[in-house]
C-alpha positions as CSV (number, residue, x, y, z in Angstrom):
1,M,16.8,-19.3,4.9
2,K,16.3,-15.8,5.6
3,I,17.7,-15.3,1.6
4,Q,15.4,-17.8,0.3
5,Q,12.8,-16.5,2.1
6,E,13.4,-13.2,0.8
7,I,13.7,-14.5,-2.6
8,K,10.3,-15.9,-2.7
9,R,8.5,-13.0,-1.8
10,K,10.6,-11.1,-4.8
11,I,9.0,-13.5,-7.0
12,I,5.9,-12.9,-5.9
13,Q,6.1,-9.1,-5.9
14,I,7.4,-9.3,-9.5
15,A,4.5,-11.4,-10.5
16,A,2.0,-9.5,-9.0
17,F,3.5,-6.2,-10.6
18,G,3.4,-8.2,-13.8
19,Y,0.0,-9.2,-13.2
20,S,-0.8,-5.2,-12.3
21,N,0.7,-3.8,-15.8
22,P,0.9,-6.3,-18.3
23,Y,0.4,-3.7,-21.1
24,L,3.7,-1.9,-21.2
25,G,3.0,-1.7,-24.7
26,N,0.9,1.2,-24.3
27,I,3.4,3.2,-22.5
28,V,5.3,4.1,-25.8
29,G,1.8,4.7,-27.3
30,G,0.6,6.9,-24.6
31,Q,-2.7,4.9,-24.2
32,I,-4.8,3.6,-21.4
33,Y,-6.2,0.4,-21.3
34,K,-10.3,0.6,-20.9
35,G,-11.1,-2.6,-21.4
36,K,-13.5,-5.2,-18.8
37,W,-10.3,-5.6,-16.3
38,K,-10.4,-1.9,-15.6
39,Q,-13.9,-2.7,-13.3
40,F,-11.7,-4.7,-11.0
41,C,-9.7,-3.4,-8.5
42,N,-6.2,-3.9,-7.7
43,P,-4.9,-5.4,-4.5
44,G,-2.3,-2.6,-4.0
45,M,-1.5,1.0,-5.2
46,N,-1.5,1.1,-9.0
47,C,-2.7,3.9,-10.8
48,Y,-5.8,3.6,-13.2
49,S,-4.2,6.3,-15.4
50,C,-0.9,4.2,-15.9
51,P,-0.8,3.0,-19.4
52,A,0.5,-0.3,-18.6
53,A,-2.1,-0.8,-15.8
54,A,-5.1,-3.6,-16.1
55,L,-7.0,-2.7,-12.8
56,S,-7.9,-0.1,-11.2
57,C,-6.7,1.7,-8.1
58,P,-9.1,1.0,-5.2
59,I,-8.4,4.4,-3.7
60,G,-9.1,6.1,-6.7
61,A,-12.5,3.7,-7.4
62,M,-13.8,4.6,-3.9
63,Q,-13.0,8.6,-4.3
64,A,-15.1,8.0,-7.9
65,V,-17.7,6.5,-6.3
66,S,-18.3,8.4,-3.0
67,G,-18.0,11.7,-5.0
68,S,-20.7,10.9,-7.6
69,V,-23.8,13.1,-7.9
70,N,-25.8,10.9,-5.2
71,F,-23.1,10.1,-2.8
72,N,-23.5,6.5,-3.1
73,V,-20.8,4.0,-1.7
74,S,-19.7,1.1,-3.8
75,F,-20.3,-1.8,-1.4
76,Y,-17.8,-3.8,-4.1
77,V,-14.9,-1.3,-3.5
78,V,-14.9,-1.2,0.3
79,G,-16.0,-4.7,0.5
80,F,-13.1,-5.8,-1.8
81,I,-11.0,-3.6,0.4
82,L,-12.2,-5.0,3.5
83,A,-12.4,-8.6,2.7
84,L,-8.6,-8.5,1.7
85,G,-7.7,-6.6,4.6
86,I,-9.3,-9.2,7.1
87,I,-8.3,-11.9,5.3
88,C,-4.8,-10.8,4.6
89,G,-4.4,-7.3,6.4
90,R,-1.1,-5.6,5.4
91,A,0.5,-8.8,4.0
92,I,-1.2,-7.1,0.6
93,C,1.8,-4.4,1.3
94,G,4.4,-6.8,1.7
95,F,3.8,-9.2,-1.2
96,L,1.0,-7.7,-3.9
97,C,1.5,-3.9,-4.1
98,P,3.2,-2.9,-7.4
99,F,4.7,0.4,-5.6
100,G,6.1,-1.5,-2.6
101,L,8.1,-3.0,-5.0
102,I,9.3,0.1,-6.7
103,Q,9.9,1.5,-3.2
104,E,11.9,-1.5,-2.1
105,L,14.1,-1.2,-5.3
106,L,14.6,2.3,-5.0
107,Y,15.7,1.6,-1.2
108,K,18.5,-0.3,-2.5
109,I,19.9,2.6,-3.9
110,P,23.4,3.5,-2.0
111,S,22.6,6.5,0.2
112,P,22.8,7.4,3.9
113,K,19.9,5.3,5.5
114,K,17.7,7.1,7.9
115,K,14.8,5.6,10.7
116,L,11.5,7.9,10.4
117,W,10.0,9.4,13.8
118,K,7.1,7.0,14.5
119,G,4.8,10.2,14.6
120,F,4.8,10.6,10.8
121,T,3.4,7.2,10.4
122,Y,0.1,8.8,11.5
123,V,0.1,11.1,8.5
124,K,-1.7,8.5,6.6
125,Y,-4.5,8.0,8.4
126,I,-5.2,11.8,8.0
127,L,-4.7,11.7,4.6
128,L,-7.2,8.7,4.7
129,A,-9.9,10.3,6.5
130,V,-9.8,14.1,4.8
131,F,-8.8,13.3,1.1
132,V,-10.3,10.0,0.7
133,L,-13.3,10.2,2.5
134,L,-14.2,13.4,3.6
135,L,-13.3,15.9,0.6
136,P,-15.0,13.9,-2.0
137,V,-18.5,14.1,-0.3
138,V,-18.4,17.8,1.1
139,S,-16.1,19.3,-1.6
140,T,-18.4,19.0,-4.9
141,N,-19.0,21.2,-8.1
142,M,-21.9,23.0,-9.8
143,L,-23.2,19.1,-11.0
144,G,-23.1,18.1,-7.2
145,M,-19.6,15.7,-8.0
146,G,-17.0,15.7,-5.6
147,A,-13.3,15.5,-6.7
148,P,-11.3,12.4,-6.5
149,A,-9.2,14.6,-4.0
150,F,-6.3,12.4,-2.9
151,C,-5.7,11.5,-6.5
152,E,-6.1,14.8,-7.9
153,Y,-3.9,16.7,-5.3
154,I,-1.4,14.5,-3.8
155,C,-0.9,11.0,-4.7
156,P,2.5,10.4,-6.0
157,V,2.0,7.0,-7.5
158,G,-0.5,8.7,-10.1
159,T,1.7,11.0,-10.9
160,L,5.0,8.9,-11.4
161,E,2.8,6.1,-13.3
162,G,0.1,8.2,-15.1
163,G,1.1,11.5,-15.1
164,I,4.8,11.5,-16.3
165,P,4.3,8.7,-18.9
166,L,1.2,9.9,-20.5
167,L,2.8,13.6,-20.3
168,S,6.1,12.2,-22.2
169,M,4.0,10.9,-25.0
170,H,1.4,13.7,-25.6
171,P,2.7,17.4,-26.3
172,E,-0.6,18.7,-26.5
173,L,-1.1,17.6,-22.7
174,R,2.1,19.6,-21.6
175,E,0.5,22.7,-22.6
176,T,-2.0,22.3,-20.0
177,I,0.2,22.0,-17.1
178,G,-0.5,24.4,-14.3
179,A,0.6,24.8,-10.6
180,L,-1.4,22.2,-9.5
181,F,1.0,19.5,-11.1
182,S,4.1,21.4,-9.9
183,V,3.1,20.7,-6.7
184,K,2.2,17.3,-7.2
185,A,5.7,17.1,-9.0
186,G,7.7,18.3,-5.8
187,I,5.2,15.5,-4.0
188,L,6.5,13.0,-6.0
189,V,10.1,14.0,-5.5
190,I,10.0,14.2,-1.7
191,T,8.5,10.3,-2.0
192,L,11.2,9.2,-4.1
193,V,13.9,10.8,-2.0
194,G,12.2,9.4,0.7
195,C,11.8,5.7,-0.6
196,V,15.7,6.0,-1.0
197,I,16.6,7.2,2.3
198,V,13.7,5.6,4.6
199,C,12.6,2.1,3.6
200,R,8.9,2.1,2.2
201,F,8.8,6.0,2.9
202,F,5.2,6.3,1.4
203,C,3.7,3.0,2.9
204,K,5.0,4.3,6.1
205,V,3.8,8.2,5.7
206,M,1.2,8.2,2.5
207,C,-0.5,5.2,1.8
208,P,-4.3,5.3,2.4
209,L,-4.6,2.2,1.7
210,G,-2.1,1.2,4.2
211,A,-3.7,2.7,6.7
212,V,-6.9,0.5,5.9
213,Y,-5.2,-2.6,5.6
214,G,-3.2,-1.6,8.7
215,I,-6.3,-1.0,11.2
216,L,-7.4,-4.5,10.0
217,N,-3.7,-6.2,10.9
218,K,-5.3,-7.0,14.5
219,I,-7.9,-8.8,13.1
220,S,-7.0,-10.1,10.1
221,I,-6.6,-13.9,9.7
222,Y,-3.5,-14.0,8.4
223,H,-1.6,-12.9,11.6
224,M,1.8,-13.2,13.7
225,E,1.9,-15.6,16.8
226,I,4.6,-15.3,19.3
227,D,5.9,-18.2,21.2
228,Q,7.2,-16.3,24.3
229,T,8.5,-19.6,25.9
230,R,11.3,-19.7,23.0
231,C,11.8,-16.0,22.5
232,V,15.0,-15.1,24.2
233,S,14.8,-11.2,23.4
234,C,17.7,-10.7,21.0
235,G,16.3,-8.2,19.2
236,Q,17.6,-9.1,15.8
237,C,13.4,-9.3,14.7
238,H,13.3,-5.5,15.2
239,A,16.9,-5.2,13.6
240,V,15.7,-6.4,10.4
241,C,12.1,-5.3,10.2
242,P,12.0,-2.7,7.2
243,M,8.7,-1.4,9.0
244,D,10.6,-0.7,12.1
245,V,7.9,-2.8,13.9
246,H,9.0,-4.8,17.1
247,P,7.5,-8.0,16.2
248,V,7.4,-9.6,19.9
249,E,6.4,-6.5,21.5
250,N,3.3,-5.5,18.8
251,P,2.8,-8.8,16.4
252,D,-0.2,-7.5,15.2
253,S,1.0,-3.6,14.5
254,A,-0.4,-1.6,12.0
255,E,3.0,-0.8,10.4
256,C,3.7,-4.6,9.9
257,I,3.5,-5.8,6.3
258,R,3.8,-9.6,7.0
259,C,7.2,-9.7,4.9
260,G,8.5,-12.6,6.9
261,R,12.0,-10.9,7.4
262,C,11.9,-11.1,11.2
263,V,10.4,-15.1,11.0
264,A,13.3,-16.4,8.9
265,C,15.7,-14.6,11.2
266,C,14.7,-15.8,14.8
267,P,17.2,-18.0,15.9
268,E,14.8,-19.8,18.1
269,Q,12.1,-20.1,15.9
270,A,9.8,-17.8,18.1
271,L,8.4,-16.0,15.8
272,I,5.3,-17.5,13.0
273,L,3.5,-16.3,10.4
274,R,0.1,-18.3,9.5
275,C,-3.7,-18.7,9.5
276,R,-6.1,-18.4,12.5
277,S,-7.3,-21.8,13.1
278,K,-11.3,-21.9,14.3
279,M,-9.6,-23.8,17.8
280,K,-7.6,-20.7,18.2
281,C,-10.1,-18.4,17.7
282,D,-12.4,-19.8,20.1
283,H,-9.8,-20.2,22.8
284,K,-9.1,-16.4,22.3
285,K,-12.3,-15.6,22.9
286,E,-12.7,-17.9,26.5
287,G,-9.3,-15.6,27.4
288,E,-6.6,-18.0,26.5
289,T,-3.5,-16.8,25.3
290,I,-2.2,-18.2,22.2
């Protein structure tokens, strides 16, 4: 059952990756798709500048609008992210994020595997607050426009999916490479090495989109439930968790990507992933334990 569940998830991930990046031919030509689909956001991290990408990156879109001259916040972008987070939580990370699939493939490379110190998981919230929400608003140019700070200074996803393919196809762009790209290339190398050694390193440490979805995990409609009467405290759920979560202790952890590995391995079927029903929500309001 565990293998079947993981195969189904991988099929969904591959389908989501293909849907997000249908224009593979653009990579050879070094072109960026700028058609009508670019006005819509991808649920997961996938760079706008990736030649194969059909959709925009929600983090990049959020920065671009909040950094505009009038500092308008796009209700579409914010509403899109919040709606997905409230419905799915970090299940988006586990099933639909293109870079999530890349990370999992990198982790399959034979190498020593390590656990991450929990304190590092809070870095992504700092990146969200400072580089996504604050700097595009307070740090502006002469025209009053703010830079998309996370995309410009940090994002390894953009460097991998957008920067490197475009530089490889455009010699004139390679002539403009400066210190900033060297810094971003260094961040990319650290990220890729981290993903080989630590499962979903970028998700755990650096992803501002995962930070937003994680905050909404506790109230998301799609959630995890624990039947304490069945649980025998065997610890198998924690052992198989790619995000180092203790599902029994904290089923709504901000780190849980709802991948279902813990559910599939539970010998007593004490864990279940499902949508909240109206009845259960009403019970919780009355103080009853589900």
